[in-house]
Gaussian input, Z-matrix of N, CA and C with variables (Angstrom, degrees):
# hf/3-21g

backbone

0 1
 N
 C     1     B1
 C     2     B2     1     A1
 N     3     B3     2     A2     1     D1
 C     4     B4     3     A3     2     D2
 C     5     B5     4     A4     3     D3
 N     6     B6     5     A5     4     D4
 C     7     B7     6     A6     5     D5
 C     8     B8     7     A7     6     D6
 N     9     B9     8     A8     7     D7
 C    10    B10     9     A9     8     D8
 C    11    B11    10    A10     9     D9
 N    12    B12    11    A11    10    D10
 C    13    B13    12    A12    11    D11
 C    14    B14    13    A13    12    D12
 N    15    B15    14    A14    13    D13
 C    16    B16    15    A15    14    D14
 C    17    B17    16    A16    15    D15
 N    18    B18    17    A17    16    D16
 C    19    B19    18    A18    17    D17
 C    20    B20    19    A19    18    D18
 N    21    B21    20    A20    19    D19
 C    22    B22    21    A21    20    D20
 C    23    B23    22    A22    21    D21
 N    24    B24    23    A23    22    D22
 C    25    B25    24    A24    23    D23
 C    26    B26    25    A25    24    D24
 N    27    B27    26    A26    25    D25
 C    28    B28    27    A27    26    D26
 C    29    B29    28    A28    27    D27
 N    30    B30    29    A29    28    D28
 C    31    B31    30    A30    29    D29
 C    32    B32    31    A31    30    D30
 N    33    B33    32    A32    31    D31
 C    34    B34    33    A33    32    D32
 C    35    B35    34    A34    33    D33
 N    36    B36    35    A35    34    D34
 C    37    B37    36    A36    35    D35
 C    38    B38    37    A37    36    D36
 N    39    B39    38    A38    37    D37
 C    40    B40    39    A39    38    D38
 C    41    B41    40    A40    39    D39
 N    42    B42    41    A41    40    D40
 C    43    B43    42    A42    41    D41
 C    44    B44    43    A43    42    D42
 N    45    B45    44    A44    43    D43
 C    46    B46    45    A45    44    D44
 C    47    B47    46    A46    45    D45
 N    48    B48    47    A47    46    D46
 C    49    B49    48    A48    47    D47
 C    50    B50    49    A49    48    D48
 N    51    B51    50    A50    49    D49
 C    52    B52    51    A51    50    D50
 C    53    B53    52    A52    51    D51
 N    54    B54    53    A53    52    D52
 C    55    B55    54    A54    53    D53
 C    56    B56    55    A55    54    D54
 N    57    B57    56    A56    55    D55
 C    58    B58    57    A57    56    D56
 C    59    B59    58    A58    57    D57
 N    60    B60    59    A59    58    D58
 C    61    B61    60    A60    59    D59
 C    62    B62    61    A61    60    D60
 N    63    B63    62    A62    61    D61
 C    64    B64    63    A63    62    D62
 C    65    B65    64    A64    63    D63
 N    66    B66    65    A65    64    D64
 C    67    B67    66    A66    65    D65
 C    68    B68    67    A67    66    D66
 N    69    B69    68    A68    67    D67
 C    70    B70    69    A69    68    D68
 C    71    B71    70    A70    69    D69
 N    72    B72    71    A71    70    D70
 C    73    B73    72    A72    71    D71
 C    74    B74    73    A73    72    D72
 N    75    B75    74    A74    73    D73
 C    76    B76    75    A75    74    D74
 C    77    B77    76    A76    75    D75
 N    78    B78    77    A77    76    D76
 C    79    B79    78    A78    77    D77
 C    80    B80    79    A79    78    D78
 N    81    B81    80    A80    79    D79
 C    82    B82    81    A81    80    D80
 C    83    B83    82    A82    81    D81
 N    84    B84    83    A83    82    D82
 C    85    B85    84    A84    83    D83
 C    86    B86    85    A85    84    D84
 N    87    B87    86    A86    85    D85
 C    88    B88    87    A87    86    D86
 C    89    B89    88    A88    87    D87
 N    90    B90    89    A89    88    D88
 C    91    B91    90    A90    89    D89
 C    92    B92    91    A91    90    D90
 N    93    B93    92    A92    91    D91
 C    94    B94    93    A93    92    D92
 C    95    B95    94    A94    93    D93
 N    96    B96    95    A95    94    D94
 C    97    B97    96    A96    95    D95
 C    98    B98    97    A97    96    D96
 N    99    B99    98    A98    97    D97
 C   100   B100    99    A99    98    D98
 C   101   B101   100   A100    99    D99
 N   102   B102   101   A101   100   D100
 C   103   B103   102   A102   101   D101
 C   104   B104   103   A103   102   D102
 N   105   B105   104   A104   103   D103
 C   106   B106   105   A105   104   D104
 C   107   B107   106   A106   105   D105
 N   108   B108   107   A107   106   D106
 C   109   B109   108   A108   107   D107
 C   110   B110   109   A109   108   D108
 N   111   B111   110   A110   109   D109
 C   112   B112   111   A111   110   D110
 C   113   B113   112   A112   111   D111
 N   114   B114   113   A113   112   D112
 C   115   B115   114   A114   113   D113
 C   116   B116   115   A115   114   D114
 N   117   B117   116   A116   115   D115
 C   118   B118   117   A117   116   D116
 C   119   B119   118   A118   117   D117
 N   120   B120   119   A119   118   D118
 C   121   B121   120   A120   119   D119
 C   122   B122   121   A121   120   D120
 N   123   B123   122   A122   121   D121
 C   124   B124   123   A123   122   D122
 C   125   B125   124   A124   123   D123
 N   126   B126   125   A125   124   D124
 C   127   B127   126   A126   125   D125
 C   128   B128   127   A127   126   D126
 N   129   B129   128   A128   127   D127
 C   130   B130   129   A129   128   D128
 C   131   B131   130   A130   129   D129
 N   132   B132   131   A131   130   D130
 C   133   B133   132   A132   131   D131
 C   134   B134   133   A133   132   D132
 N   135   B135   134   A134   133   D133
 C   136   B136   135   A135   134   D134
 C   137   B137   136   A136   135   D135
 N   138   B138   137   A137   136   D136
 C   139   B139   138   A138   137   D137
 C   140   B140   139   A139   138   D138
 N   141   B141   140   A140   139   D139
 C   142   B142   141   A141   140   D140
 C   143   B143   142   A142   141   D141
 N   144   B144   143   A143   142   D142
 C   145   B145   144   A144   143   D143
 C   146   B146   145   A145   144   D144
 N   147   B147   146   A146   145   D145
 C   148   B148   147   A147   146   D146
 C   149   B149   148   A148   147   D147
 N   150   B150   149   A149   148   D148
 C   151   B151   150   A150   149   D149
 C   152   B152   151   A151   150   D150
 N   153   B153   152   A152   151   D151
 C   154   B154   153   A153   152   D152
 C   155   B155   154   A154   153   D153
 N   156   B156   155   A155   154   D154
 C   157   B157   156   A156   155   D155
 C   158   B158   157   A157   156   D156
 N   159   B159   158   A158   157   D157
 C   160   B160   159   A159   158   D158
 C   161   B161   160   A160   159   D159
 N   162   B162   161   A161   160   D160
 C   163   B163   162   A162   161   D161
 C   164   B164   163   A163   162   D162
 N   165   B165   164   A164   163   D163
 C   166   B166   165   A165   164   D164
 C   167   B167   166   A166   165   D165
 N   168   B168   167   A167   166   D166
 C   169   B169   168   A168   167   D167
 C   170   B170   169   A169   168   D168
 N   171   B171   170   A170   169   D169
 C   172   B172   171   A171   170   D170
 C   173   B173   172   A172   171   D171
 N   174   B174   173   A173   172   D172
 C   175   B175   174   A174   173   D173
 C   176   B176   175   A175   174   D174
 N   177   B177   176   A176   175   D175
 C   178   B178   177   A177   176   D176
 C   179   B179   178   A178   177   D177
 N   180   B180   179   A179   178   D178
 C   181   B181   180   A180   179   D179
 C   182   B182   181   A181   180   D180
 N   183   B183   182   A182   181   D181
 C   184   B184   183   A183   182   D182
 C   185   B185   184   A184   183   D183
 N   186   B186   185   A185   184   D184
 C   187   B187   186   A186   185   D185
 C   188   B188   187   A187   186   D186
 N   189   B189   188   A188   187   D187
 C   190   B190   189   A189   188   D188
 C   191   B191   190   A190   189   D189
 N   192   B192   191   A191   190   D190
 C   193   B193   192   A192   191   D191
 C   194   B194   193   A193   192   D192
 N   195   B195   194   A194   193   D193
 C   196   B196   195   A195   194   D194
 C   197   B197   196   A196   195   D195
 N   198   B198   197   A197   196   D196
 C   199   B199   198   A198   197   D197
 C   200   B200   199   A199   198   D198
 N   201   B201   200   A200   199   D199
 C   202   B202   201   A201   200   D200
 C   203   B203   202   A202   201   D201
 N   204   B204   203   A203   202   D202
 C   205   B205   204   A204   203   D203
 C   206   B206   205   A205   204   D204
 N   207   B207   206   A206   205   D205
 C   208   B208   207   A207   206   D206
 C   209   B209   208   A208   207   D207
 N   210   B210   209   A209   208   D208
 C   211   B211   210   A210   209   D209
 C   212   B212   211   A211   210   D210
 N   213   B213   212   A212   211   D211
 C   214   B214   213   A213   212   D212
 C   215   B215   214   A214   213   D213
 N   216   B216   215   A215   214   D214
 C   217   B217   216   A216   215   D215
 C   218   B218   217   A217   216   D216
 N   219   B219   218   A218   217   D217
 C   220   B220   219   A219   218   D218
 C   221   B221   220   A220   219   D219
 N   222   B222   221   A221   220   D220
 C   223   B223   222   A222   221   D221
 C   224   B224   223   A223   222   D222
 N   225   B225   224   A224   223   D223
 C   226   B226   225   A225   224   D224
 C   227   B227   226   A226   225   D225
 N   228   B228   227   A227   226   D226
 C   229   B229   228   A228   227   D227
 C   230   B230   229   A229   228   D228
 N   231   B231   230   A230   229   D229
 C   232   B232   231   A231   230   D230
 C   233   B233   232   A232   231   D231
 N   234   B234   233   A233   232   D232
 C   235   B235   234   A234   233   D233
 C   236   B236   235   A235   234   D234
 N   237   B237   236   A236   235   D235
 C   238   B238   237   A237   236   D236
 C   239   B239   238   A238   237   D237
 N   240   B240   239   A239   238   D238
 C   241   B241   240   A240   239   D239
 C   242   B242   241   A241   240   D240
 N   243   B243   242   A242   241   D241
 C   244   B244   243   A243   242   D242
 C   245   B245   244   A244   243   D243
 N   246   B246   245   A245   244   D244
 C   247   B247   246   A246   245   D245
 C   248   B248   247   A247   246   D246
 N   249   B249   248   A248   247   D247
 C   250   B250   249   A249   248   D248
 C   251   B251   250   A250   249   D249
 N   252   B252   251   A251   250   D250
 C   253   B253   252   A252   251   D251
 C   254   B254   253   A253   252   D252
 N   255   B255   254   A254   253   D253
 C   256   B256   255   A255   254   D254
 C   257   B257   256   A256   255   D255
 N   258   B258   257   A257   256   D256
 C   259   B259   258   A258   257   D257
 C   260   B260   259   A259   258   D258
 N   261   B261   260   A260   259   D259
 C   262   B262   261   A261   260   D260
 C   263   B263   262   A262   261   D261
 N   264   B264   263   A263   262   D262
 C   265   B265   264   A264   263   D263
 C   266   B266   265   A265   264   D264
 N   267   B267   266   A266   265   D265
 C   268   B268   267   A267   266   D266
 C   269   B269   268   A268   267   D267
 N   270   B270   269   A269   268   D268
 C   271   B271   270   A270   269   D269
 C   272   B272   271   A271   270   D270
 N   273   B273   272   A272   271   D271
 C   274   B274   273   A273   272   D272
 C   275   B275   274   A274   273   D273
 N   276   B276   275   A275   274   D274
 C   277   B277   276   A276   275   D275
 C   278   B278   277   A277   276   D276
 N   279   B279   278   A278   277   D277
 C   280   B280   279   A279   278   D278
 C   281   B281   280   A280   279   D279
 N   282   B282   281   A281   280   D280
 C   283   B283   282   A282   281   D281
 C   284   B284   283   A283   282   D282
 N   285   B285   284   A284   283   D283
 C   286   B286   285   A285   284   D284
 C   287   B287   286   A286   285   D285
 N   288   B288   287   A287   286   D286
 C   289   B289   288   A288   287   D287
 C   290   B290   289   A289   288   D288
 N   291   B291   290   A290   289   D289
 C   292   B292   291   A291   290   D290
 C   293   B293   292   A292   291   D291
 N   294   B294   293   A293   292   D292
 C   295   B295   294   A294   293   D293
 C   296   B296   295   A295   294   D294
 N   297   B297   296   A296   295   D295
 C   298   B298   297   A297   296   D296
 C   299   B299   298   A298   297   D297
 N   300   B300   299   A299   298   D298
 C   301   B301   300   A300   299   D299
 C   302   B302   301   A301   300   D300
 N   303   B303   302   A302   301   D301
 C   304   B304   303   A303   302   D302
 C   305   B305   304   A304   303   D303

   B1=1.4539
   B2=1.5277
   B3=1.3190
   B4=1.4531
   B5=1.5194
   B6=1.3347
   B7=1.4663
   B8=1.5264
   B9=1.3155
   B10=1.4621
   B11=1.5244
   B12=1.3204
   B13=1.4595
   B14=1.5250
   B15=1.3276
   B16=1.4624
   B17=1.5315
   B18=1.3124
   B19=1.4657
   B20=1.5216
   B21=1.3253
   B22=1.4748
   B23=1.5301
   B24=1.3276
   B25=1.4751
   B26=1.5224
   B27=1.3227
   B28=1.4662
   B29=1.5198
   B30=1.3209
   B31=1.4689
   B32=1.5279
   B33=1.3244
   B34=1.4742
   B35=1.5283
   B36=1.3224
   B37=1.4717
   B38=1.5414
   B39=1.3237
   B40=1.4597
   B41=1.5286
   B42=1.3099
   B43=1.4824
   B44=1.5237
   B45=1.3295
   B46=1.4727
   B47=1.5202
   B48=1.3457
   B49=1.4634
   B50=1.5272
   B51=1.3239
   B52=1.4602
   B53=1.5080
   B54=1.3264
   B55=1.4586
   B56=1.5316
   B57=1.3164
   B58=1.4631
   B59=1.5273
   B60=1.3234
   B61=1.4654
   B62=1.5297
   B63=1.3234
   B64=1.4509
   B65=1.5239
   B66=1.3484
   B67=1.4617
   B68=1.5232
   B69=1.3296
   B70=1.4568
   B71=1.5265
   B72=1.3159
   B73=1.4475
   B74=1.5152
   B75=1.3185
   B76=1.4737
   B77=1.5264
   B78=1.3061
   B79=1.4670
   B80=1.5315
   B81=1.3120
   B82=1.4644
   B83=1.5239
   B84=1.3289
   B85=1.4559
   B86=1.5201
   B87=1.3102
   B88=1.4586
   B89=1.5178
   B90=1.3133
   B91=1.4534
   B92=1.5231
   B93=1.3115
   B94=1.4600
   B95=1.5222
   B96=1.3162
   B97=1.4618
   B98=1.5268
   B99=1.3226
   B100=1.4508
   B101=1.5135
   B102=1.3317
   B103=1.4643
   B104=1.5217
   B105=1.2964
   B106=1.4620
   B107=1.5321
   B108=1.3315
   B109=1.4543
   B110=1.5188
   B111=1.3302
   B112=1.4568
   B113=1.5250
   B114=1.3240
   B115=1.4584
   B116=1.5284
   B117=1.3287
   B118=1.4543
   B119=1.5324
   B120=1.3422
   B121=1.4688
   B122=1.5234
   B123=1.2946
   B124=1.4731
   B125=1.5296
   B126=1.3253
   B127=1.4644
   B128=1.5280
   B129=1.3486
   B130=1.4551
   B131=1.5177
   B132=1.3299
   B133=1.4618
   B134=1.5260
   B135=1.3333
   B136=1.4501
   B137=1.5132
   B138=1.3302
   B139=1.4591
   B140=1.5249
   B141=1.3243
   B142=1.4605
   B143=1.5163
   B144=1.3160
   B145=1.4663
   B146=1.5194
   B147=1.3187
   B148=1.4586
   B149=1.5147
   B150=1.3163
   B151=1.4545
   B152=1.5249
   B153=1.3125
   B154=1.4641
   B155=1.5169
   B156=1.3208
   B157=1.4474
   B158=1.5146
   B159=1.3170
   B160=1.4639
   B161=1.5161
   B162=1.3198
   B163=1.4570
   B164=1.5159
   B165=1.3197
   B166=1.4619
   B167=1.5182
   B168=1.3136
   B169=1.4558
   B170=1.5257
   B171=1.3403
   B172=1.4662
   B173=1.5213
   B174=1.3383
   B175=1.4656
   B176=1.5265
   B177=1.3371
   B178=1.4692
   B179=1.5250
   B180=1.3259
   B181=1.4572
   B182=1.5294
   B183=1.3440
   B184=1.4719
   B185=1.5214
   B186=1.3143
   B187=1.4548
   B188=1.5261
   B189=1.3324
   B190=1.4646
   B191=1.5304
   B192=1.3246
   B193=1.4625
   B194=1.5190
   B195=1.3405
   B196=1.4673
   B197=1.5288
   B198=1.3160
   B199=1.4661
   B200=1.5242
   B201=1.3356
   B202=1.4676
   B203=1.5287
   B204=1.3216
   B205=1.4588
   B206=1.5285
   B207=1.3297
   B208=1.4620
   B209=1.5308
   B210=1.3301
   B211=1.4683
   B212=1.5150
   B213=1.3244
   B214=1.4676
   B215=1.5238
   B216=1.3298
   B217=1.4639
   B218=1.5320
   B219=1.3494
   B220=1.4660
   B221=1.5204
   B222=1.3088
   B223=1.4581
   B224=1.5217
   B225=1.3420
   B226=1.4472
   B227=1.5128
   B228=1.3307
   B229=1.4517
   B230=1.5224
   B231=1.3315
   B232=1.4522
   B233=1.5151
   B234=1.3269
   B235=1.4570
   B236=1.5225
   B237=1.3332
   B238=1.4581
   B239=1.5145
   B240=1.3298
   B241=1.4412
   B242=1.5214
   B243=1.3149
   B244=1.4542
   B245=1.5185
   B246=1.3101
   B247=1.4599
   B248=1.5091
   B249=1.3414
   B250=1.4596
   B251=1.5322
   B252=1.3163
   B253=1.4704
   B254=1.5283
   B255=1.3354
   B256=1.4611
   B257=1.5265
   B258=1.2997
   B259=1.4611
   B260=1.5246
   B261=1.3293
   B262=1.4638
   B263=1.5179
   B264=1.3072
   B265=1.4473
   B266=1.5154
   B267=1.3060
   B268=1.4558
   B269=1.5211
   B270=1.3145
   B271=1.4537
   B272=1.5295
   B273=1.3259
   B274=1.4613
   B275=1.5319
   B276=1.3194
   B277=1.4653
   B278=1.5309
   B279=1.3279
   B280=1.4462
   B281=1.5214
   B282=1.3363
   B283=1.4624
   B284=1.5259
   B285=1.3189
   B286=1.4602
   B287=1.5247
   B288=1.3052
   B289=1.4552
   B290=1.5181
   B291=1.3209
   B292=1.4476
   B293=1.5093
   B294=1.3263
   B295=1.4663
   B296=1.5271
   B297=1.2903
   B298=1.4581
   B299=1.5063
   B300=1.3256
   B301=1.4680
   B302=1.5263
   B303=1.3314
   B304=1.4563
   B305=1.5047
   A1=108.54
   A2=116.58
   A3=121.56
   A4=110.33
   A5=117.14
   A6=118.71
   A7=111.78
   A8=115.23
   A9=120.97
   A10=107.43
   A11=116.45
   A12=120.30
   A13=114.09
   A14=117.76
   A15=119.77
   A16=110.53
   A17=114.70
   A18=120.37
   A19=110.23
   A20=117.49
   A21=119.83
   A22=111.64
   A23=118.08
   A24=119.92
   A25=110.76
   A26=116.62
   A27=120.35
   A28=110.57
   A29=117.50
   A30=120.35
   A31=110.31
   A32=117.78
   A33=120.55
   A34=110.87
   A35=116.38
   A36=120.86
   A37=110.32
   A38=116.25
   A39=120.18
   A40=111.70
   A41=117.54
   A42=120.10
   A43=110.19
   A44=116.65
   A45=120.33
   A46=111.33
   A47=117.32
   A48=122.31
   A49=111.78
   A50=117.49
   A51=120.90
   A52=115.30
   A53=119.11
   A54=122.42
   A55=108.50
   A56=115.47
   A57=120.84
   A58=114.36
   A59=118.20
   A60=120.94
   A61=109.27
   A62=115.49
   A63=121.77
   A64=106.55
   A65=116.20
   A66=119.78
   A67=110.72
   A68=115.38
   A69=122.68
   A70=107.54
   A71=115.58
   A72=121.37
   A73=111.15
   A74=115.78
   A75=122.89
   A76=107.21
   A77=117.35
   A78=122.08
   A79=112.97
   A80=118.22
   A81=120.33
   A82=113.21
   A83=116.65
   A84=119.65
   A85=110.00
   A86=114.88
   A87=121.77
   A88=107.04
   A89=116.23
   A90=121.29
   A91=108.30
   A92=116.06
   A93=121.27
   A94=108.69
   A95=115.72
   A96=121.18
   A97=109.98
   A98=116.68
   A99=121.89
   A100=114.83
   A101=116.97
   A102=120.53
   A103=108.13
   A104=116.12
   A105=119.80
   A106=111.39
   A107=117.75
   A108=121.30
   A109=110.20
   A110=116.28
   A111=121.96
   A112=109.27
   A113=115.04
   A114=121.71
   A115=107.70
   A116=117.53
   A117=122.27
   A118=110.21
   A119=117.17
   A120=120.17
   A121=115.23
   A122=118.15
   A123=119.67
   A124=112.50
   A125=116.98
   A126=121.47
   A127=114.15
   A128=118.07
   A129=118.60
   A130=111.64
   A131=115.80
   A132=122.39
   A133=109.47
   A134=114.79
   A135=120.08
   A136=107.36
   A137=116.35
   A138=121.26
   A139=111.44
   A140=116.44
   A141=122.01
   A142=108.79
   A143=114.53
   A144=118.90
   A145=108.97
   A146=114.93
   A147=123.28
   A148=107.19
   A149=116.01
   A150=120.95
   A151=109.92
   A152=115.89
   A153=122.40
   A154=108.88
   A155=116.73
   A156=121.73
   A157=109.40
   A158=116.12
   A159=120.73
   A160=110.30
   A161=117.24
   A162=121.06
   A163=112.37
   A164=116.50
   A165=118.40
   A166=113.11
   A167=118.21
   A168=121.10
   A169=109.69
   A170=118.50
   A171=120.27
   A172=113.67
   A173=118.38
   A174=120.81
   A175=111.51
   A176=117.06
   A177=120.91
   A178=112.43
   A179=118.06
   A180=120.66
   A181=110.10
   A182=115.34
   A183=120.24
   A184=109.41
   A185=114.67
   A186=121.59
   A187=107.56
   A188=115.44
   A189=122.15
   A190=106.80
   A191=116.51
   A192=122.07
   A193=109.54
   A194=116.01
   A195=122.21
   A196=106.06
   A197=116.37
   A198=122.49
   A199=109.85
   A200=115.22
   A201=118.91
   A202=110.05
   A203=114.08
   A204=121.66
   A205=108.00
   A206=116.70
   A207=118.62
   A208=112.65
   A209=116.66
   A210=120.98
   A211=111.19
   A212=117.49
   A213=122.48
   A214=112.72
   A215=116.77
   A216=122.77
   A217=111.23
   A218=115.60
   A219=122.04
   A220=110.65
   A221=114.87
   A222=121.76
   A223=107.05
   A224=116.04
   A225=118.91
   A226=112.05
   A227=114.98
   A228=121.18
   A229=111.12
   A230=114.00
   A231=122.98
   A232=106.45
   A233=117.26
   A234=122.48
   A235=108.62
   A236=115.64
   A237=120.68
   A238=108.56
   A239=116.16
   A240=120.50
   A241=108.45
   A242=115.99
   A243=120.49
   A244=108.22
   A245=117.27
   A246=119.71
   A247=110.83
   A248=117.23
   A249=119.80
   A250=113.92
   A251=117.94
   A252=119.56
   A253=112.83
   A254=117.26
   A255=118.71
   A256=111.11
   A257=114.66
   A258=122.46
   A259=106.78
   A260=119.29
   A261=120.72
   A262=113.46
   A263=118.08
   A264=120.75
   A265=110.57
   A266=118.15
   A267=121.03
   A268=109.75
   A269=117.68
   A270=120.78
   A271=110.68
   A272=116.85
   A273=121.26
   A274=110.56
   A275=116.12
   A276=119.68
   A277=110.10
   A278=117.97
   A279=121.36
   A280=110.23
   A281=117.64
   A282=120.94
   A283=111.00
   A284=117.29
   A285=120.62
   A286=110.30
   A287=117.54
   A288=120.58
   A289=111.43
   A290=117.93
   A291=121.15
   A292=112.33
   A293=117.14
   A294=121.42
   A295=111.85
   A296=117.43
   A297=121.31
   A298=110.67
   A299=119.59
   A300=120.62
   A301=110.84
   A302=115.14
   A303=119.52
   A304=111.58
   D1=132.99
   D2=178.49
   D3=-75.63
   D4=149.90
   D5=178.42
   D6=-62.95
   D7=144.33
   D8=178.00
   D9=-89.89
   D10=124.06
   D11=-173.95
   D12=-112.65
   D13=-3.18
   D14=179.53
   D15=-130.44
   D16=158.33
   D17=178.13
   D18=-59.70
   D19=-42.84
   D20=-178.20
   D21=-64.96
   D22=-34.79
   D23=176.65
   D24=-64.39
   D25=-42.33
   D26=179.13
   D27=-64.85
   D28=-44.97
   D29=-179.74
   D30=-62.31
   D31=-42.26
   D32=177.33
   D33=-61.46
   D34=-42.47
   D35=178.73
   D36=-62.57
   D37=-46.09
   D38=-179.03
   D39=-65.07
   D40=-35.53
   D41=176.27
   D42=-59.87
   D43=-39.78
   D44=178.09
   D45=-65.57
   D46=-24.76
   D47=177.53
   D48=-88.98
   D49=3.85
   D50=176.14
   D51=100.74
   D52=2.31
   D53=178.57
   D54=-86.43
   D55=78.96
   D56=-169.82
   D57=-100.32
   D58=-15.37
   D59=-178.32
   D60=-84.20
   D61=138.05
   D62=175.48
   D63=-98.16
   D64=107.68
   D65=-178.73
   D66=-84.65
   D67=140.95
   D68=175.14
   D69=-116.72
   D70=141.35
   D71=-177.88
   D72=-82.39
   D73=131.50
   D74=173.02
   D75=-118.81
   D76=-179.75
   D77=-174.06
   D78=-54.32
   D79=-45.34
   D80=-175.99
   D81=-135.13
   D82=19.81
   D83=-177.42
   D84=-161.19
   D85=176.09
   D86=169.46
   D87=-105.97
   D88=141.73
   D89=178.13
   D90=-115.23
   D91=137.40
   D92=178.24
   D93=-77.42
   D94=125.00
   D95=-179.47
   D96=-56.74
   D97=133.25
   D98=177.35
   D99=86.44
   D100=-5.93
   D101=177.21
   D102=-134.92
   D103=175.06
   D104=176.41
   D105=-102.35
   D106=10.09
   D107=179.64
   D108=-65.28
   D109=124.79
   D110=178.69
   D111=-111.63
   D112=133.77
   D113=-178.42
   D114=-116.03
   D115=121.50
   D116=-177.40
   D117=-92.19
   D118=159.81
   D119=-174.83
   D120=-52.01
   D121=-33.38
   D122=179.57
   D123=-73.13
   D124=-9.04
   D125=-176.39
   D126=-105.28
   D127=2.66
   D128=178.82
   D129=-148.72
   D130=162.55
   D131=179.23
   D132=-134.21
   D133=155.58
   D134=173.30
   D135=-89.92
   D136=118.59
   D137=-179.67
   D138=-81.11
   D139=-39.55
   D140=178.46
   D141=-164.07
   D142=165.71
   D143=177.39
   D144=-142.69
   D145=156.22
   D146=-179.95
   D147=-129.90
   D148=125.84
   D149=-177.40
   D150=-110.24
   D151=136.12
   D152=-179.78
   D153=-121.84
   D154=129.85
   D155=178.69
   D156=-112.05
   D157=129.29
   D158=177.50
   D159=-68.87
   D160=132.68
   D161=-178.93
   D162=-67.54
   D163=-39.47
   D164=-176.58
   D165=-125.46
   D166=-12.15
   D167=-175.26
   D168=-131.55
   D169=113.59
   D170=178.64
   D171=-56.89
   D172=-22.64
   D173=179.10
   D174=-68.92
   D175=-13.73
   D176=179.15
   D177=-84.69
   D178=-1.41
   D179=-178.09
   D180=-76.76
   D181=136.34
   D182=-178.84
   D183=-152.46
   D184=161.76
   D185=173.13
   D186=-134.32
   D187=137.30
   D188=177.08
   D189=-111.87
   D190=126.18
   D191=178.89
   D192=-105.65
   D193=131.13
   D194=171.43
   D195=-95.54
   D196=116.94
   D197=-171.42
   D198=-120.88
   D199=138.93
   D200=175.25
   D201=-128.53
   D202=151.99
   D203=176.90
   D204=-131.89
   D205=94.99
   D206=176.90
   D207=-58.41
   D208=-34.81
   D209=-179.87
   D210=-59.31
   D211=-40.27
   D212=-177.44
   D213=-103.84
   D214=2.60
   D215=-179.11
   D216=52.42
   D217=50.83
   D218=-179.07
   D219=-128.79
   D220=148.68
   D221=171.42
   D222=-137.09
   D223=135.79
   D224=-179.21
   D225=-161.15
   D226=-170.40
   D227=-176.58
   D228=-127.02
   D229=153.29
   D230=173.08
   D231=-134.29
   D232=129.05
   D233=179.58
   D234=-110.46
   D235=133.81
   D236=178.87
   D237=-136.66
   D238=152.01
   D239=171.21
   D240=-65.06
   D241=165.16
   D242=179.64
   D243=-130.09
   D244=145.88
   D245=-179.32
   D246=72.78
   D247=-133.61
   D248=-175.14
   D249=-63.79
   D250=-23.14
   D251=-177.40
   D252=-97.02
   D253=9.68
   D254=-178.11
   D255=-73.83
   D256=154.30
   D257=176.68
   D258=-90.48
   D259=115.39
   D260=-176.60
   D261=-57.49
   D262=-34.19
   D263=179.13
   D264=-65.18
   D265=-40.80
   D266=176.93
   D267=-62.30
   D268=-45.06
   D269=178.46
   D270=-57.27
   D271=-40.16
   D272=179.24
   D273=-63.58
   D274=-43.47
   D275=179.27
   D276=-64.64
   D277=-43.60
   D278=-179.67
   D279=-64.36
   D280=-42.47
   D281=178.34
   D282=-61.18
   D283=-38.82
   D284=178.71
   D285=-62.34
   D286=-38.14
   D287=178.77
   D288=-68.31
   D289=-41.66
   D290=-179.38
   D291=-64.13
   D292=-31.60
   D293=-177.91
   D294=-78.33
   D295=-19.95
   D296=-178.69
   D297=-75.89
   D298=125.54
   D299=176.84
   D300=-66.97
   D301=139.94
   D302=-179.61
   D303=-87.23

């Protein structure tokens, strides 16, 4: 398998692995795109992440999270900027997940 070098390549790959839900960040949860289902930090885990660094422009930095929720039988992705373009609320949600013992 060739290395994935773009966000869209990673998202396409993850969709083939079953990560089909597009998660949107809300104040204290993730919301499934197209529905009103809200998933709170205690209900999901980050399975893996992919970080992209812009070669010449820091605004090109991003991270893609592969997230699963056994409670809701869902798998999906969340994309966030990285570095100066990151969303602080997303970072807070991700930090909360990392601190939770598995």
